[in-house]
PDB file of N, CA, C and O in Angstrom:
ATOM      1  N   UNK A   1      80.033 119.162  97.868  1.00  0.00           N
ATOM      2  CA  UNK A   1      80.556 118.325  96.812  1.00  0.00           C
ATOM      3  C   UNK A   1      81.329 119.198  95.827  1.00  0.00           C
ATOM      4  O   UNK A   1      80.742 120.062  95.175  1.00  0.00           O
ATOM      5  N   UNK A   2      82.639 118.982  95.713  1.00  0.00           N
ATOM      6  CA  UNK A   2      83.428 119.767  94.754  1.00  0.00           C
ATOM      7  C   UNK A   2      83.018 119.443  93.315  1.00  0.00           C
ATOM      8  O   UNK A   2      82.882 118.279  92.937  1.00  0.00           O
ATOM      9  N   UNK A   3      82.828 120.489  92.534  1.00  0.00           N
ATOM     10  CA  UNK A   3      82.473 120.341  91.124  1.00  0.00           C
ATOM     11  C   UNK A   3      83.439 121.219  90.330  1.00  0.00           C
ATOM     12  O   UNK A   3      83.408 122.436  90.513  1.00  0.00           O
ATOM     13  N   UNK A   4      84.280 120.688  89.475  1.00  0.00           N
ATOM     14  CA  UNK A   4      84.532 119.289  89.187  1.00  0.00           C
ATOM     15  C   UNK A   4      85.175 118.574  90.384  1.00  0.00           C
ATOM     16  O   UNK A   4      85.588 119.218  91.349  1.00  0.00           O
ATOM     17  N   UNK A   5      85.255 117.250  90.312  1.00  0.00           N
ATOM     18  CA  UNK A   5      85.811 116.475  91.422  1.00  0.00           C
ATOM     19  C   UNK A   5      87.240 116.899  91.766  1.00  0.00           C
ATOM     20  O   UNK A   5      88.012 117.304  90.898  1.00  0.00           O
ATOM     21  N   UNK A   6      87.565 116.796  93.038  1.00  0.00           N
ATOM     22  CA  UNK A   6      88.916 117.130  93.484  1.00  0.00           C
ATOM     23  C   UNK A   6      89.972 116.334  92.734  1.00  0.00           C
ATOM     24  O   UNK A   6      91.025 116.866  92.381  1.00  0.00           O
ATOM     25  N   UNK A   7      89.694 115.077  92.494  1.00  0.00           N
ATOM     26  CA  UNK A   7      90.668 114.248  91.795  1.00  0.00           C
ATOM     27  C   UNK A   7      90.978 114.825  90.421  1.00  0.00           C
ATOM     28  O   UNK A   7      92.142 114.900  90.028  1.00  0.00           O
ATOM     29  N   UNK A   8      89.961 115.225  89.700  1.00  0.00           N
ATOM     30  CA  UNK A   8      90.167 115.814  88.374  1.00  0.00           C
ATOM     31  C   UNK A   8      90.938 117.126  88.468  1.00  0.00           C
ATOM     32  O   UNK A   8      91.817 117.388  87.648  1.00  0.00           O
ATOM     33  N   UNK A   9      90.614 117.951  89.463  1.00  0.00           N
ATOM     34  CA  UNK A   9      91.324 119.215  89.653  1.00  0.00           C
ATOM     35  C   UNK A   9      92.804 118.986  89.947  1.00  0.00           C
ATOM     36  O   UNK A   9      93.671 119.654  89.383  1.00  0.00           O
ATOM     37  N   UNK A  10      93.080 118.039  90.833  1.00  0.00           N
ATOM     38  CA  UNK A  10      94.465 117.771  91.208  1.00  0.00           C
ATOM     39  C   UNK A  10      95.254 117.156  90.060  1.00  0.00           C
ATOM     40  O   UNK A  10      96.423 117.489  89.863  1.00  0.00           O
ATOM     41  N   UNK A  11      94.633 116.273  89.310  1.00  0.00           N
ATOM     42  CA  UNK A  11      95.327 115.684  88.158  1.00  0.00           C
ATOM     43  C   UNK A  11      95.663 116.760  87.125  1.00  0.00           C
ATOM     44  O   UNK A  11      96.755 116.756  86.556  1.00  0.00           O
ATOM     45  N   UNK A  12      94.737 117.670  86.886  1.00  0.00           N
ATOM     46  CA  UNK A  12      94.978 118.748  85.931  1.00  0.00           C
ATOM     47  C   UNK A  12      96.083 119.680  86.431  1.00  0.00           C
ATOM     48  O   UNK A  12      96.944 120.097  85.657  1.00  0.00           O
ATOM     49  N   UNK A  13      96.056 120.002  87.717  1.00  0.00           N
ATOM     50  CA  UNK A  13      97.080 120.876  88.287  1.00  0.00           C
ATOM     51  C   UNK A  13      98.449 120.210  88.233  1.00  0.00           C
ATOM     52  O   UNK A  13      99.451 120.860  87.934  1.00  0.00           O
ATOM     53  N   UNK A  14      98.488 118.928  88.520  1.00  0.00           N
ATOM     54  CA  UNK A  14      99.759 118.181  88.475  1.00  0.00           C
ATOM     55  C   UNK A  14     100.304 118.138  87.046  1.00  0.00           C
ATOM     56  O   UNK A  14     101.504 118.302  86.830  1.00  0.00           O
ATOM     57  N   UNK A  15      99.430 117.921  86.090  1.00  0.00           N
ATOM     58  CA  UNK A  15      99.856 117.892  84.687  1.00  0.00           C
ATOM     59  C   UNK A  15     100.385 119.256  84.257  1.00  0.00           C
ATOM     60  O   UNK A  15     101.401 119.347  83.568  1.00  0.00           O
ATOM     61  N   UNK A  16      99.693 120.308  84.663  1.00  0.00           N
ATOM     62  CA  UNK A  16     100.117 121.667  84.310  1.00  0.00           C
ATOM     63  C   UNK A  16     101.471 121.994  84.939  1.00  0.00           C
ATOM     64  O   UNK A  16     102.325 122.609  84.301  1.00  0.00           O
ATOM     65  N   UNK A  17     101.661 121.584  86.176  1.00  0.00           N
ATOM     66  CA  UNK A  17     102.917 121.849  86.884  1.00  0.00           C
ATOM     67  C   UNK A  17     104.058 120.990  86.343  1.00  0.00           C
ATOM     68  O   UNK A  17     105.212 121.418  86.329  1.00  0.00           O
ATOM     69  N   UNK A  18     103.730 119.786  85.901  1.00  0.00           N
ATOM     70  CA  UNK A  18     104.740 118.891  85.352  1.00  0.00           C
ATOM     71  C   UNK A  18     105.485 118.077  86.394  1.00  0.00           C
ATOM     72  O   UNK A  18     106.456 117.391  86.074  1.00  0.00           O
ATOM     73  N   UNK A  19     105.036 118.149  87.633  1.00  0.00           N
ATOM     74  CA  UNK A  19     105.637 117.345  88.694  1.00  0.00           C
ATOM     75  C   UNK A  19     104.640 117.240  89.837  1.00  0.00           C
ATOM     76  O   UNK A  19     103.578 117.863  89.815  1.00  0.00           O
ATOM     77  N   UNK A  20     105.004 116.432  90.847  1.00  0.00           N
ATOM     78  CA  UNK A  20     104.089 116.207  91.964  1.00  0.00           C
ATOM     79  C   UNK A  20     103.754 117.498  92.692  1.00  0.00           C
ATOM     80  O   UNK A  20     104.556 118.430  92.752  1.00  0.00           O
ATOM     81  N   UNK A  21     102.552 117.524  93.242  1.00  0.00           N
ATOM     82  CA  UNK A  21     102.091 118.667  94.014  1.00  0.00           C
ATOM     83  C   UNK A  21     102.536 118.538  95.465  1.00  0.00           C
ATOM     84  O   UNK A  21     102.671 117.431  95.987  1.00  0.00           O
ATOM     85  N   UNK A  22     102.758 119.661  96.100  1.00  0.00           N
ATOM     86  CA  UNK A  22     103.070 119.665  97.518  1.00  0.00           C
ATOM     87  C   UNK A  22     101.766 119.581  98.310  1.00  0.00           C
ATOM     88  O   UNK A  22     100.681 119.772  97.760  1.00  0.00           O
ATOM     89  N   UNK A  23     101.882 119.299  99.583  1.00  0.00           N
ATOM     90  CA  UNK A  23     100.697 119.259 100.427  1.00  0.00           C
ATOM     91  C   UNK A  23      99.998 120.618 100.426  1.00  0.00           C
ATOM     92  O   UNK A  23      98.770 120.683 100.380  1.00  0.00           O
ATOM     93  N   UNK A  24     100.763 121.688 100.477  1.00  0.00           N
ATOM     94  CA  UNK A  24     100.184 123.035 100.470  1.00  0.00           C
ATOM     95  C   UNK A  24      99.409 123.281  99.178  1.00  0.00           C
ATOM     96  O   UNK A  24      98.335 123.882  99.210  1.00  0.00           O
ATOM     97  N   UNK A  25      99.936 122.826  98.043  1.00  0.00           N
ATOM     98  CA  UNK A  25      99.239 123.007  96.768  1.00  0.00           C
ATOM     99  C   UNK A  25      97.946 122.202  96.712  1.00  0.00           C
ATOM    100  O   UNK A  25      96.937 122.678  96.194  1.00  0.00           O
ATOM    101  N   UNK A  26      97.976 120.989  97.242  1.00  0.00           N
ATOM    102  CA  UNK A  26      96.770 120.148  97.276  1.00  0.00           C
ATOM    103  C   UNK A  26      95.704 120.812  98.140  1.00  0.00           C
ATOM    104  O   UNK A  26      94.538 120.884  97.752  1.00  0.00           O
ATOM    105  N   UNK A  27      96.108 121.294  99.309  1.00  0.00           N
ATOM    106  CA  UNK A  27      95.151 121.943 100.207  1.00  0.00           C
ATOM    107  C   UNK A  27      94.623 123.250  99.611  1.00  0.00           C
ATOM    108  O   UNK A  27      93.447 123.577  99.773  1.00  0.00           O
ATOM    109  N   UNK A  28      95.482 123.988  98.928  1.00  0.00           N
ATOM    110  CA  UNK A  28      95.054 125.226  98.274  1.00  0.00           C
ATOM    111  C   UNK A  28      94.022 124.926  97.179  1.00  0.00           C
ATOM    112  O   UNK A  28      93.038 125.649  97.026  1.00  0.00           O
ATOM    113  N   UNK A  29      94.260 123.869  96.433  1.00  0.00           N
ATOM    114  CA  UNK A  29      93.321 123.456  95.388  1.00  0.00           C
ATOM    115  C   UNK A  29      91.975 123.088  96.011  1.00  0.00           C
ATOM    116  O   UNK A  29      90.924 123.512  95.530  1.00  0.00           O
ATOM    117  N   UNK A  30      92.015 122.298  97.079  1.00  0.00           N
ATOM    118  CA  UNK A  30      90.785 121.928  97.775  1.00  0.00           C
ATOM    119  C   UNK A  30      90.056 123.153  98.304  1.00  0.00           C
ATOM    120  O   UNK A  30      88.841 123.275  98.149  1.00  0.00           O
ATOM    121  N   UNK A  31      90.794 124.051  98.923  1.00  0.00           N
ATOM    122  CA  UNK A  31      90.187 125.232  99.522  1.00  0.00           C
ATOM    123  C   UNK A  31      89.585 126.173  98.488  1.00  0.00           C
ATOM    124  O   UNK A  31      88.656 126.920  98.792  1.00  0.00           O
ATOM    125  N   UNK A  32      90.108 126.139  97.272  1.00  0.00           N
ATOM    126  CA  UNK A  32      89.601 127.007  96.219  1.00  0.00           C
ATOM    127  C   UNK A  32      88.573 126.358  95.314  1.00  0.00           C
ATOM    128  O   UNK A  32      88.065 126.989  94.387  1.00  0.00           O
ATOM    129  N   UNK A  33      88.268 125.102  95.580  1.00  0.00           N
ATOM    130  CA  UNK A  33      87.328 124.376  94.713  1.00  0.00           C
ATOM    131  C   UNK A  33      85.911 124.920  94.865  1.00  0.00           C
ATOM    132  O   UNK A  33      85.478 125.284  95.959  1.00  0.00           O
ATOM    133  N   UNK A  34      85.213 124.965  93.758  1.00  0.00           N
ATOM    134  CA  UNK A  34      83.797 125.333  93.778  1.00  0.00           C
ATOM    135  C   UNK A  34      83.028 124.124  94.287  1.00  0.00           C
ATOM    136  O   UNK A  34      83.232 123.004  93.819  1.00  0.00           O
ATOM    137  N   UNK A  35      82.154 124.358  95.238  1.00  0.00           N
ATOM    138  CA  UNK A  35      81.390 123.259  95.830  1.00  0.00           C
ATOM    139  C   UNK A  35      79.898 123.468  95.621  1.00  0.00           C
ATOM    140  O   UNK A  35      79.416 124.590  95.466  1.00  0.00           O
ATOM    141  N   UNK A  36      79.199 122.367  95.623  1.00  0.00           N
ATOM    142  CA  UNK A  36      77.763 122.372  95.419  1.00  0.00           C
ATOM    143  C   UNK A  36      77.130 121.515  96.509  1.00  0.00           C
ATOM    144  O   UNK A  36      77.600 120.414  96.798  1.00  0.00           O
ATOM    145  N   UNK A  37      76.064 122.026  97.107  1.00  0.00           N
ATOM    146  CA  UNK A  37      75.344 121.260  98.111  1.00  0.00           C
ATOM    147  C   UNK A  37      74.365 120.332  97.411  1.00  0.00           C
ATOM    148  O   UNK A  37      73.642 120.746  96.504  1.00  0.00           O
ATOM    149  N   UNK A  38      74.347 119.083  97.836  1.00  0.00           N
ATOM    150  CA  UNK A  38      73.392 118.127  97.281  1.00  0.00           C
ATOM    151  C   UNK A  38      73.117 117.047  98.308  1.00  0.00           C
ATOM    152  O   UNK A  38      73.865 116.867  99.269  1.00  0.00           O
ATOM    153  N   UNK A  39      72.053 116.353  98.087  1.00  0.00           N
ATOM    154  CA  UNK A  39      71.719 115.232  98.962  1.00  0.00           C
ATOM    155  C   UNK A  39      72.760 114.131  98.793  1.00  0.00           C
ATOM    156  O   UNK A  39      73.379 113.986  97.739  1.00  0.00           O
ATOM    157  N   UNK A  40      72.933 113.358  99.868  1.00  0.00           N
ATOM    158  CA  UNK A  40      73.885 112.254  99.826  1.00  0.00           C
ATOM    159  C   UNK A  40      73.524 111.276  98.710  1.00  0.00           C
ATOM    160  O   UNK A  40      74.408 110.759  98.027  1.00  0.00           O
ATOM    161  N   UNK A  41      72.243 111.024  98.524  1.00  0.00           N
ATOM    162  CA  UNK A  41      71.812 110.112  97.457  1.00  0.00           C
ATOM    163  C   UNK A  41      72.215 110.655  96.082  1.00  0.00           C
ATOM    164  O   UNK A  41      72.582 109.883  95.196  1.00  0.00           O
ATOM    165  N   UNK A  42      72.150 111.962  95.902  1.00  0.00           N
ATOM    166  CA  UNK A  42      72.564 112.569  94.633  1.00  0.00           C
ATOM    167  C   UNK A  42      74.069 112.454  94.441  1.00  0.00           C
ATOM    168  O   UNK A  42      74.545 112.195  93.335  1.00  0.00           O
ATOM    169  N   UNK A  43      74.814 112.647  95.523  1.00  0.00           N
ATOM    170  CA  UNK A  43      76.271 112.526  95.447  1.00  0.00           C
ATOM    171  C   UNK A  43      76.676 111.102  95.073  1.00  0.00           C
ATOM    172  O   UNK A  43      77.600 110.898  94.284  1.00  0.00           O
ATOM    173  N   UNK A  44      75.984 110.128  95.640  1.00  0.00           N
ATOM    174  CA  UNK A  44      76.271 108.728  95.309  1.00  0.00           C
ATOM    175  C   UNK A  44      75.957 108.428  93.849  1.00  0.00           C
ATOM    176  O   UNK A  44      76.710 107.724  93.177  1.00  0.00           O
ATOM    177  N   UNK A  45      74.844 108.966  93.362  1.00  0.00           N
ATOM    178  CA  UNK A  45      74.479 108.769  91.950  1.00  0.00           C
ATOM    179  C   UNK A  45      75.515 109.409  91.035  1.00  0.00           C
ATOM    180  O   UNK A  45      75.884 108.838  90.009  1.00  0.00           O
ATOM    181  N   UNK A  46      75.978 110.590  91.410  1.00  0.00           N
ATOM    182  CA  UNK A  46      76.988 111.275  90.619  1.00  0.00           C
ATOM    183  C   UNK A  46      78.278 110.469  90.558  1.00  0.00           C
ATOM    184  O   UNK A  46      78.874 110.330  89.490  1.00  0.00           O
ATOM    185  N   UNK A  47      78.708 109.941  91.692  1.00  0.00           N
ATOM    186  CA  UNK A  47      79.929 109.119  91.729  1.00  0.00           C
ATOM    187  C   UNK A  47      79.748 107.853  90.896  1.00  0.00           C
ATOM    188  O   UNK A  47      80.666 107.426  90.196  1.00  0.00           O
ATOM    189  N   UNK A  48      78.570 107.262  90.976  1.00  0.00           N
ATOM    190  CA  UNK A  48      78.304 106.054  90.191  1.00  0.00           C
ATOM    191  C   UNK A  48      78.344 106.360  88.700  1.00  0.00           C
ATOM    192  O   UNK A  48      78.916 105.599  87.921  1.00  0.00           O
ATOM    193  N   UNK A  49      77.743 107.462  88.309  1.00  0.00           N
ATOM    194  CA  UNK A  49      77.738 107.861  86.895  1.00  0.00           C
ATOM    195  C   UNK A  49      79.159 108.168  86.422  1.00  0.00           C
ATOM    196  O   UNK A  49      79.538 107.822  85.303  1.00  0.00           O
ATOM    197  N   UNK A  50      79.938 108.821  87.284  1.00  0.00           N
ATOM    198  CA  UNK A  50      81.315 109.191  86.969  1.00  0.00           C
ATOM    199  C   UNK A  50      82.210 107.955  86.906  1.00  0.00           C
ATOM    200  O   UNK A  50      83.169 107.914  86.136  1.00  0.00           O
ATOM    201  N   UNK A  51      81.890 106.955  87.718  1.00  0.00           N
ATOM    202  CA  UNK A  51      82.662 105.720  87.715  1.00  0.00           C
ATOM    203  C   UNK A  51      83.688 105.619  88.823  1.00  0.00           C
ATOM    204  O   UNK A  51      84.433 104.640  88.874  1.00  0.00           O
ATOM    205  N   UNK A  52      83.753 106.585  89.700  1.00  0.00           N
ATOM    206  CA  UNK A  52      84.690 106.547  90.821  1.00  0.00           C
ATOM    207  C   UNK A  52      84.239 107.527  91.899  1.00  0.00           C
ATOM    208  O   UNK A  52      83.533 108.499  91.629  1.00  0.00           O
ATOM    209  N   UNK A  53      84.667 107.242  93.128  1.00  0.00           N
ATOM    210  CA  UNK A  53      84.435 108.160  94.237  1.00  0.00           C
ATOM    211  C   UNK A  53      85.521 109.225  94.221  1.00  0.00           C
ATOM    212  O   UNK A  53      86.681 108.943  93.918  1.00  0.00           O
ATOM    213  N   UNK A  54      85.133 110.443  94.549  1.00  0.00           N
ATOM    214  CA  UNK A  54      86.107 111.528  94.612  1.00  0.00           C
ATOM    215  C   UNK A  54      86.921 111.422  95.896  1.00  0.00           C
ATOM    216  O   UNK A  54      86.586 110.648  96.793  1.00  0.00           O
ATOM    217  N   UNK A  55      87.973 112.193  95.975  1.00  0.00           N
ATOM    218  CA  UNK A  55      88.759 112.287  97.198  1.00  0.00           C
ATOM    219  C   UNK A  55      87.933 113.020  98.249  1.00  0.00           C
ATOM    220  O   UNK A  55      87.189 113.946  97.927  1.00  0.00           O
ATOM    221  N   UNK A  56      88.064 112.608  99.485  1.00  0.00           N
ATOM    222  CA  UNK A  56      87.329 113.252 100.577  1.00  0.00           C
ATOM    223  C   UNK A  56      87.999 114.583 100.918  1.00  0.00           C
ATOM    224  O   UNK A  56      89.203 114.607 101.174  1.00  0.00           O
ATOM    225  N   UNK A  57      87.261 115.678 100.929  1.00  0.00           N
ATOM    226  CA  UNK A  57      87.868 116.979 101.241  1.00  0.00           C
ATOM    227  C   UNK A  57      88.595 117.007 102.584  1.00  0.00           C
ATOM    228  O   UNK A  57      89.636 117.651 102.710  1.00  0.00           O
ATOM    229  N   UNK A  58      88.058 116.320 103.578  1.00  0.00           N
ATOM    230  CA  UNK A  58      88.665 116.360 104.908  1.00  0.00           C
ATOM    231  C   UNK A  58      89.960 115.550 105.006  1.00  0.00           C
ATOM    232  O   UNK A  58      90.738 115.737 105.942  1.00  0.00           O
ATOM    233  N   UNK A  59      90.192 114.663 104.057  1.00  0.00           N
ATOM    234  CA  UNK A  59      91.437 113.872 104.054  1.00  0.00           C
ATOM    235  C   UNK A  59      92.075 113.883 102.662  1.00  0.00           C
ATOM    236  O   UNK A  59      92.654 112.888 102.226  1.00  0.00           O
ATOM    237  N   UNK A  60      91.962 115.015 101.978  1.00  0.00           N
ATOM    238  CA  UNK A  60      92.391 115.094 100.586  1.00  0.00           C
ATOM    239  C   UNK A  60      93.870 114.762 100.398  1.00  0.00           C
ATOM    240  O   UNK A  60      94.224 114.081  99.435  1.00  0.00           O
ATOM    241  N   UNK A  61      94.732 115.223 101.286  1.00  0.00           N
ATOM    242  CA  UNK A  61      96.162 114.944 101.129  1.00  0.00           C
ATOM    243  C   UNK A  61      96.434 113.451 101.244  1.00  0.00           C
ATOM    244  O   UNK A  61      97.147 112.885 100.415  1.00  0.00           O
ATOM    245  N   UNK A  62      95.880 112.818 102.252  1.00  0.00           N
ATOM    246  CA  UNK A  62      96.081 111.384 102.453  1.00  0.00           C
ATOM    247  C   UNK A  62      95.487 110.584 101.296  1.00  0.00           C
ATOM    248  O   UNK A  62      96.110 109.642 100.806  1.00  0.00           O
ATOM    249  N   UNK A  63      94.283 110.959 100.859  1.00  0.00           N
ATOM    250  CA  UNK A  63      93.639 110.268  99.733  1.00  0.00           C
ATOM    251  C   UNK A  63      94.433 110.450  98.446  1.00  0.00           C
ATOM    252  O   UNK A  63      94.559 109.519  97.651  1.00  0.00           O
ATOM    253  N   UNK A  64      94.963 111.642  98.246  1.00  0.00           N
ATOM    254  CA  UNK A  64      95.771 111.925  97.060  1.00  0.00           C
ATOM    255  C   UNK A  64      97.033 111.072  97.069  1.00  0.00           C
ATOM    256  O   UNK A  64      97.419 110.529  96.035  1.00  0.00           O
ATOM    257  N   UNK A  65      97.676 110.949  98.221  1.00  0.00           N
ATOM    258  CA  UNK A  65      98.874 110.121  98.332  1.00  0.00           C
ATOM    259  C   UNK A  65      98.554 108.657  98.050  1.00  0.00           C
ATOM    260  O   UNK A  65      99.333 107.969  97.391  1.00  0.00           O
ATOM    261  N   UNK A  66      97.426 108.184  98.537  1.00  0.00           N
ATOM    262  CA  UNK A  66      96.990 106.806  98.277  1.00  0.00           C
ATOM    263  C   UNK A  66      96.748 106.605  96.785  1.00  0.00           C
ATOM    264  O   UNK A  66      97.145 105.588  96.216  1.00  0.00           O
ATOM    265  N   UNK A  67      96.095 107.577  96.158  1.00  0.00           N
ATOM    266  CA  UNK A  67      95.856 107.498  94.713  1.00  0.00           C
ATOM    267  C   UNK A  67      97.182 107.423  93.956  1.00  0.00           C
ATOM    268  O   UNK A  67      97.352 106.583  93.073  1.00  0.00           O
ATOM    269  N   UNK A  68      98.108 108.296  94.302  1.00  0.00           N
ATOM    270  CA  UNK A  68      99.399 108.316  93.614  1.00  0.00           C
ATOM    271  C   UNK A  68     100.197 107.038  93.837  1.00  0.00           C
ATOM    272  O   UNK A  68     100.960 106.617  92.966  1.00  0.00           O
ATOM    273  N   UNK A  69     100.024 106.430  94.985  1.00  0.00           N
ATOM    274  CA  UNK A  69     100.739 105.190  95.286  1.00  0.00           C
ATOM    275  C   UNK A  69     100.211 104.020  94.466  1.00  0.00           C
ATOM    276  O   UNK A  69     100.825 102.953  94.432  1.00  0.00           O
ATOM    277  N   UNK A  70      99.090 104.218  93.816  1.00  0.00           N
ATOM    278  CA  UNK A  70      98.545 103.178  92.958  1.00  0.00           C
ATOM    279  C   UNK A  70      97.501 102.318  93.609  1.00  0.00           C
ATOM    280  O   UNK A  70      96.996 101.387  92.982  1.00  0.00           O
ATOM    281  N   UNK A  71      97.159 102.598  94.854  1.00  0.00           N
ATOM    282  CA  UNK A  71      96.150 101.801  95.527  1.00  0.00           C
ATOM    283  C   UNK A  71      94.792 101.925  94.856  1.00  0.00           C
ATOM    284  O   UNK A  71      94.004 100.979  94.864  1.00  0.00           O
ATOM    285  N   UNK A  72      94.514 103.079  94.278  1.00  0.00           N
ATOM    286  CA  UNK A  72      93.230 103.273  93.599  1.00  0.00           C
ATOM    287  C   UNK A  72      93.429 103.739  92.160  1.00  0.00           C
ATOM    288  O   UNK A  72      92.449 103.995  91.460  1.00  0.00           O
ATOM    289  N   UNK A  73      94.662 103.853  91.710  1.00  0.00           N
ATOM    290  CA  UNK A  73      94.934 104.311  90.346  1.00  0.00           C
ATOM    291  C   UNK A  73      94.343 103.349  89.332  1.00  0.00           C
ATOM    292  O   UNK A  73      94.321 102.135  89.532  1.00  0.00           O
ATOM    293  N   UNK A  74      93.867 103.921  88.244  1.00  0.00           N
ATOM    294  CA  UNK A  74      93.290 103.161  87.134  1.00  0.00           C
ATOM    295  C   UNK A  74      92.068 102.356  87.541  1.00  0.00           C
ATOM    296  O   UNK A  74      91.768 101.331  86.929  1.00  0.00           O
ATOM    297  N   UNK A  75      91.375 102.800  88.548  1.00  0.00           N
ATOM    298  CA  UNK A  75      90.128 102.165  88.972  1.00  0.00           C
ATOM    299  C   UNK A  75      88.970 102.929  88.337  1.00  0.00           C
ATOM    300  O   UNK A  75      88.084 103.434  89.027  1.00  0.00           O
ATOM    301  N   UNK A  76      88.997 103.001  87.017  1.00  0.00           N
ATOM    302  CA  UNK A  76      87.954 103.721  86.308  1.00  0.00           C
ATOM    303  C   UNK A  76      88.256 105.203  86.143  1.00  0.00           C
ATOM    304  O   UNK A  76      87.402 105.959  85.682  1.00  0.00           O
ATOM    305  N   UNK A  77      89.449 105.623  86.511  1.00  0.00           N
ATOM    306  CA  UNK A  77      89.796 107.034  86.421  1.00  0.00           C
ATOM    307  C   UNK A  77      91.011 107.159  85.504  1.00  0.00           C
ATOM    308  O   UNK A  77      91.976 106.404  85.623  1.00  0.00           O
ATOM    309  N   UNK A  78      90.947 108.116  84.596  1.00  0.00           N
ATOM    310  CA  UNK A  78      92.116 108.401  83.798  1.00  0.00           C
ATOM    311  C   UNK A  78      92.592 109.813  84.134  1.00  0.00           C
ATOM    312  O   UNK A  78      91.971 110.504  84.942  1.00  0.00           O
ATOM    313  N   UNK A  79      93.671 110.234  83.527  1.00  0.00           N
ATOM    314  CA  UNK A  79      94.260 111.522  83.867  1.00  0.00           C
ATOM    315  C   UNK A  79      93.378 112.699  83.500  1.00  0.00           C
ATOM    316  O   UNK A  79      93.663 113.822  83.917  1.00  0.00           O
ATOM    317  N   UNK A  80      92.324 112.486  82.741  1.00  0.00           N
ATOM    318  CA  UNK A  80      91.422 113.579  82.387  1.00  0.00           C
ATOM    319  C   UNK A  80      90.245 113.653  83.345  1.00  0.00           C
ATOM    320  O   UNK A  80      89.406 114.545  83.221  1.00  0.00           O
ATOM    321  N   UNK A  81      90.169 112.721  84.308  1.00  0.00           N
ATOM    322  CA  UNK A  81      89.109 112.761  85.304  1.00  0.00           C
ATOM    323  C   UNK A  81      87.866 112.179  84.779  1.00  0.00           C
ATOM    324  O   UNK A  81      86.860 112.129  85.487  1.00  0.00           O
TER     325      UNK A  81
END
């Protein structure tokens, strides 16, 4: 489980860059993320407390593109994560 969430990391990186991230940048961010092992039940509780599910590490580029397209934008998530 990435801590902080991948979505928050990518939003911060995009804001810092001032434009959209490339696939390589998204994957680099994912690969460099600090992760924590936890039970699935704990991960679900964390997502519930946070108010949104994070992007899946194995499909981070596709999930990020879906988020940017607005399919999941503003579903309890703001630009600060």
